[in-house]
C-alpha positions in Angstrom: 16.3 14.7 -1.4 15.1 11.1 -1.4 13.4 9.8 -4.4 9.6 9.5 -4.1 9.4 5.9 -4.9 10.4 3.9 -1.9 10.9 0.0 -2.1 7.4 -1.3 -2.0 6.4 -4.4 -0.1 5.1 -7.4 -2.2 1.3 -7.5 -2.9 0.1 -11.1 -2.9 -2.7 -12.1 -5.3 -5.6 -13.8 -3.5 -6.1 -17.1 -5.3 -7.8 -19.7 -3.0 -5.7 -22.8 -3.8 -5.4 -23.8 -0.2 -5.3 -22.5 3.3 -1.6 -21.6 3.1 -1.2 -18.0 2.3 -4.0 -16.5 4.4 -1.6 -15.3 7.0 0.9 -14.2 4.4 -1.9 -12.3 2.6 -2.8 -10.4 5.9 0.8 -9.6 6.5 1.1 -8.3 2.9 -2.0 -6.1 3.4 -0.5 -4.6 6.5 2.8 -4.0 4.7 0.9 -2.3 1.8 -1.0 0.0 4.3 2.3 1.0 6.0 4.0 1.5 2.6 1.0 3.6 1.4 1.4 5.8 4.5 5.1 6.1 3.9 4.5 7.0 0.3 1.9 9.6 1.2 4.3 11.2 3.7 7.1 11.1 1.1 4.9 12.7 -1.6 3.9 15.4 0.8 7.6 16.2 1.2 8.1 16.2 -2.5 5.1 18.5 -2.9 6.6 20.9 -0.4 10.0 20.7 -2.2 8.3 22.0 -5.4 7.2 25.2 -3.8 8.1 28.0 -6.2 8.2 25.8 -9.3 5.7 26.5 -12.1 2.5 24.5 -11.3 2.4 22.7 -14.7 6.1 21.7 -14.4 5.5 20.5 -10.8 2.4 18.6 -11.8 4.4 16.8 -14.5 7.2 16.0 -12.1 4.8 14.6 -9.5 3.0 12.4 -12.2 6.4 11.0 -13.2 7.3 10.4 -9.6 4.0 8.7 -9.0 4.6 6.5 -12.0 8.0 5.6 -10.7 6.4 4.6 -7.3 3.8 2.5 -9.0 6.2 0.5 -11.2 7.8 -1.7 -8.4 4.3 -2.3 -6.9 3.0 -3.5 -10.3 6.1 -5.6 -10.8 5.7 -7.3 -7.5 2.1 -8.0 -8.2 3.0 -9.5 -11.6 5.6 -11.7 -10.0 3.0 -12.9 -7.4 0.4 -13.4 -10.1 2.9 -15.4 -12.2 3.8 -17.5 -9.2 0.0 -18.1 -8.5 -0.4 -19.0 -12.2 2.3 -21.6 -12.1 0.8 -23.1 -8.9 -2.6 -23.2 -10.5 -1.3 -24.8 -13.7 0.6 -27.4 -11.5 -2.6 -28.1 -9.6 -4.5 -28.4 -12.9 -2.0 -30.9 -14.2 -2.0 -32.9 -11.0 -5.8 -33.1 -10.9 -5.9 -34.0 -14.6 -3.3 -36.8 -14.0 -5.3 -38.3 -11.1 -8.4 -38.1 -13.2 -6.8 -39.9 -16.1 -5.6 -42.7 -13.7 -9.1 -43.0 -12.1 -10.8 -43.2 -15.5 -8.1 -45.8 -16.7 -8.8 -47.8 -13.5 -12.5 -47.6 -14.1 -12.1 -48.9 -17.7 -9.9 -51.8 -16.4 -12.5 -52.7 -13.8 -15.2 -52.6 -16.5 -13.2 -55.1 -18.5 -12.5 -57.3 -15.5 -16.1 -57.3 -14.5 -17.1 -58.3 -18.0 -14.6 -61.1 -18.1 -15.6 -62.2 -14.6 -19.3 -62.2 -15.6 -18.5 -64.5 -18.6 -16.5 -66.9 -16.3 -19.4 -66.9 -13.8 -21.9 -67.6 -16.5 -19.8 -70.4 -18.0 -19.3 -72.0 -14.5 -23.0 -71.7 -13.7 -23.8 -73.4 -17.1 -21.4 -76.3 -16.2 -22.9 -76.6 -12.8 -26.4 -76.7 -14.3 -25.4 -79.4 -16.8 -23.8 -81.4 -14.0 -26.9 -81.0 -11.8 -29.1 -82.1 -14.7 -27.0 -85.2 -15.4 -27.0 -86.1 -11.7 -30.7 -85.7 -11.6 -31.1 -88.1 -14.6 -28.6 -90.5 -13.1 -26.3 -90.4 -16.0 -23.2 -90.1 -13.8 -24.6 -91.8 -10.6 -21.8 -94.4 -9.9 -21.6 -95.7 -6.4 -18.6 -97.1 -4.6 -20.3 -100.6 -4.5 -20.7 -100.5 -8.3 -17.1 -99.7 -8.7 -16.2 -102.7 -6.5 -18.6 -105.2 -8.2 -17.7 -104.0 -11.7 -14.0 -104.2 -11.1 -12.3 -107.3 -12.6 -9.2 -106.8 -10.5 -7.6 -104.7 -7.8 -5.9 -102.5 -10.3 -9.1 -102.0 -12.2 -10.8 -101.1 -8.9 -8.1 -98.6 -7.9 -8.3 -97.0 -11.3 -12.1 -96.7 -11.3 -12.0 -95.3 -7.8 -9.5 -92.7 -8.7 -11.6 -91.6 -11.6 -14.6 -91.3 -9.4 -12.6 -89.2 -6.9 -11.4 -87.0 -9.6 -14.9 -86.3 -10.8 -15.9 -85.5 -7.2 -13.0 -83.1 -6.8 -13.7 -81.5 -10.1 -17.3 -80.8 -9.1 -16.0 -79.3 -5.8 -13.4 -77.1 -7.6 -16.1 -75.8 -9.9 -18.2 -74.8 -6.9 -15.1 -73.1 -5.3 -14.3 -71.3 -8.5 -17.8 -70.0 -8.7 -17.8 -68.8 -5.2 -14.4 -67.1 -5.7 -15.4 -65.5 -9.0 -18.6 -64.2 -7.4 -16.5 -62.7 -4.5 -14.1 -61.1 -6.8 -17.0 -59.7 -8.9 -18.5 -58.2 -5.7 -15.2 -56.5 -4.7 -14.8 -55.2 -8.3 -18.3 -53.7 -8.3 -17.6 -52.0 -5.0 -14.3 -50.7 -6.2 -16.0 -49.5 -9.4 -18.6 -47.6 -7.4 -15.9 -45.9 -5.4 -13.8 -45.1 -8.5 -16.9 -43.7 -10.2 -17.6 -41.4 -7.2 -13.9 -40.3 -7.1 -14.1 -39.6 -10.8 -17.0 -37.2 -10.2 -15.1 -35.5 -7.4 -11.9 -35.2 -9.6 -14.0 -33.7 -12.5 -15.3 -31.0 -10.1 -11.8 -30.4 -8.8 -10.4 -30.2 -12.4 -13.1 -27.7 -13.4 -12.2 -25.6 -10.3 -8.5 -25.8 -11.2 -9.2 -24.7 -14.8 -11.2 -21.7 -13.5 -8.4 -20.8 -11.0 -5.7 -21.1 -13.7 -7.8 -18.9 -16.0 -8.2 -16.3 -13.3 -4.5 -16.3 -12.5 -3.6 -16.0 -16.1 -6.0 -13.1 -16.5 -4.5 -11.4 -13.4 -1.0 -11.9 -14.7 -2.0 -10.4 -18.1 -3.6 -7.5 -16.3 -0.5 -6.7 -14.3 1.7 -7.1 -17.3 -0.5 -4.6 -19.2 -0.3 -2.2 -16.2 3.4 -2.4 -16.2 3.6 -1.7 -19.9 1.2 1.3 -19.4 3.3 2.7 -16.5 6.5 2.4 -18.5 4.8 4.1 -21.5 3.6 6.9 -19.1 7.0 7.3 -17.7 8.5 7.7 -21.1 6.0 10.3 -22.2 6.2 12.2 -18.9 10.0 12.2 -19.0 9.8 13.8 -22.4 7.2 16.3 -21.3 9.2 17.2 -18.2 12.3 17.9 -20.3 10.3 20.1 -22.6 8.8 22.0 -19.7 12.2 22.4 -18.0 13.5 24.2 -21.0 10.3 26.3 -21.2 10.6 27.3 -17.5 14.3 27.5 -17.2 14.0 30.8 -15.4 11.9 29.5 -12.4 14.8 29.5 -10.0 15.7 33.1 -10.9 12.0 34.1 -10.4 11.9 32.5 -7.0 15.1 34.2 -5.9 13.7 37.5 -7.3 10.5 37.0 -5.3 12.5 36.2 -2.2 14.7 39.2 -2.7 11.6 41.5 -3.1 10.1 40.2 0.1 13.5 40.6 1.9 13.5 44.3 0.8 10.0 44.8 2.2 11.0 43.1 5.4 14.1 45.3 5.6 12.0 48.4 5.2 9.6 47.3 8.0 12.5 46.3 10.1 14.1 49.7 9.6 10.8 51.4 10.6 10.7 49.2 13.7 14.2 50.2 14.6 13.4 53.9 14.0 10.3 53.5 16.3 12.4 51.7 18.8 15.0 54.3 18.8 12.3 57.0 19.2 10.8 55.0 22.1 14.3 54.7 23.8 14.8 58.5 23.2 11.5 59.2 24.9 12.3 56.9 27.7 15.7 58.5 28.1 14.1 61.9 28.2 11.5 60.7 30.7 14.3 59.3 32.9 16.2 62.6 32.6 13.1 64.5 33.5 12.4 62.1 36.5 16.0 62.6 37.6 15.7 66.4 37.4 12.5 66.2 39.5 14.2 64.0 41.9 17.0 66.4 42.3 14.6 69.3 42.7 12.7 67.2 45.3 15.8 66.5 47.2 16.5 70.2 47.3 13.0 70.6 48.7 13.3 67.6 51.0 10.5 65.8 49.2 11.0 62.4 47.6 10.0 62.1 44.0 8.5 58.9 42.5 11.1 56.6 40.9 10.7 56.0 37.1 9.0 52.8 36.2 11.4 50.0 35.2 11.0 48.6 31.7 9.1 45.4 31.5 11.3 42.4 30.9 11.2 41.2 27.3 9.7 37.8 26.7 11.7 35.2 24.8 8.8 32.9 24.3 6.2 35.1 22.6 5.8 33.4 19.2 3.4 30.5 18.8 2.8 28.1 15.9 0.2 29.3 13.3 -1.6 25.9 13.5 -2.4 23.8 16.6 -0.7 20.7 15.4 2.9 21.1 14.3 4.1 18.5 11.7 6.9 19.6 9.5 6.6 18.5 5.8 9.6 20.6 4.6 12.1 22.1 7.0 13.8 25.5 7.0 17.1 25.9 5.1 18.8 25.3 1.8 17.5 22.5 -0.4 17.9 21.2 -3.9 15.2 21.7 -6.6 14.1 18.1 -7.4 13.6 19.0 -11.0 16.5 21.3 -12.0 18.9 20.4 -9.3 19.6 24.1 -8.4 20.0 25.2 -4.8 17.7 27.7 -3.2 16.9 28.9 0.3 13.6 27.8 1.9 13.1 30.8 4.2 10.3 29.3 6.2 9.0 25.9 7.4 6.1 24.0 5.8 3.6 22.5 8.2 0.8 20.1 7.5 -2.6 21.6 7.3 -5.7 20.7 5.4 -7.2 23.1 2.8 -9.5 25.6 4.5 -8.1 25.2 8.0 -7.7 28.4 9.9 -4.2 29.9 10.5 -3.6 32.1 13.5 -1.4 35.1 14.3 1.8 33.8 15.9 1.8 36.8 18.2 0.1 40.2 18.6 1.0 42.9 16.2 0.0 45.0 13.2 -0.9 43.5 9.8 1.5 45.3 7.4 0.8 43.1 4.4 -2.3 41.5 2.8 -1.4 40.5 -0.7 -3.4 38.6 -3.2 -1.9 35.8 -5.2 -2.1 37.7 -8.6 1.2 39.3 -9.2 2.7 38.0 -5.9 5.0 35.5 -7.5 5.5 32.2 -5.8 3.9 33.3 -2.5 0.3 33.3 -3.4 -2.1 34.9 -0.9 0.2 36.3 1.7 -0.1 38.0 5.2 2.7 39.9 6.9 2.4 40.8 10.6 4.8 43.3 12.3 5.3 42.3 15.9 7.6 45.2 16.6 10.8 45.1 18.7 10.8 42.4 21.4 13.8 41.9 23.6 15.8 44.3 21.5 15.1 42.4 18.3 12.6 43.3 15.5 10.2 40.4 14.6 8.0 39.9 11.5 6.0 36.8 10.6 4.9 35.8 7.1 2.1 33.4 6.1 2.0 32.3 2.4 -0.3 30.3 0.0 -3.5 31.1 1.9 -6.8 30.3 0.3 -8.4 33.4 1.9 -7.9 36.3 4.3 -9.4 37.0 7.7 -7.6 40.3 8.3 -7.0 43.7 6.5 -4.1 45.9 6.0 -3.2 48.0 9.1 -5.4 45.9 11.4 -4.2 45.2 15.0 -4.4 41.5 15.8 -3.8 39.5 19.0 -2.0 36.2 19.4 -4.2 33.3 18.2 -6.5 35.4 16.1 -7.4 33.9 12.7 -5.6 35.7 10.0 -6.4 33.5 7.0 -7.1 29.9 5.8 -4.8 27.2 4.5 -4.6 27.0 0.7 -2.5 26.2 -2.3 -2.2 29.6 -4.0 1.0 30.5 -5.7 3.5 28.0 -7.1 2.7 25.1 -4.9 1.2 21.6 -5.5 -0.9 21.1 -2.4 -2.4 22.8 0.6 0.0 23.5 3.5 1.3 26.2 5.9 4.3 28.1 4.8 5.4 30.1 7.8 8.4 32.5 8.1 10.0 34.3 11.0 12.1 37.3 10.3 14.4 38.6 13.1 16.3 41.8 12.6 15.8 41.6 8.8 16.9 38.0 8.4 15.0 34.7 8.5 15.4 32.2 11.3 14.3 28.6 11.7 10.9 28.8 13.4 11.4 25.3 14.8 14.2 26.5 17.1 11.8 28.8 18.9 10.7 27.8 22.4 7.0 27.9 21.5 7.5 25.3 18.7 
């Protein structure tokens, strides 16, 4: 028997750190849905395999199997959460680094603007003093004055050069003022842009902190979940071992219940054979009587009616007890999932919800309506004797019913409701347990033409 816990697809943690991952998240959700369906089908098989096991022992086993199935899912979620946490922390560090750079740039711009303002103020002061001196005529020296005041050519050239230098100095001061003013304007614009970017980065940094905190909390939650699952598995494993010792005789009980049912079936089968032999004896006597009459008729030259030929036996007279046939546990030998012992599963388990009607597989006589109390592993049980068909004796058995719709000795027709699906007896969930006995031995119902 396969272990209940199948390999579970990874469950991604939804942390909106970007557009990447939306498709992956959808794929993961679909994988989880499919995995959940597979796990439900597998659990259904496990529940059927526990038929005949004490209910408390089976419940502990199922809890342990459920915990085993949950563990890889929780581990995958933890891995995804830790990956998301690492990404969130990287994002937080990157944003924090960009914010530090932006704030450093802002501080440098502040210093440059302050220095530029001082330079502009100094240049403007110099320009103001120059303008005032020029207005007063303190420095108003014309070219003619330079020529007239010069005592020689060399004196003229030197005086003219000094005057040109002064003019160039005034022009340079004006250029420097214009350049400083332009730089200051650019710096102020850059400062405005950097200030706006700092605001954006602060919001992004706050969001990154929140995302990191959420990812950290999710990782801690999944880690705690794993620790709890592991603790539950340890406790359930110990509980299961204790219960296995307490219910060591379950396999023997199941075999005893099966043997008792087999003896009852054998008794009914013997009765069927006795009746069939009696029927054949009567038919033989009827044929002999018909032949005697025919002979007498021939002597009297009058034809006698021929005996009726027996109706051909049907080989397709049994139908499933429920409309939709979905096998959750097949007919045949199987291993107890708890003790490991072999036992024979005499019927087939079919999926059916609690309370759904179950129908007579064929017409016959109800020869057993047994309540769950004192009926071992079978729970509420109905036995229908279909008599001898095609030379073989047939009896069908329906176990674990939640209620009855027939009574002992009642004649039923094919498709008539005989009871309702339940979970009585030693089972863990509602399902159909259906057996077909042919000539005192079970056969696989799924090999019949009607199935």
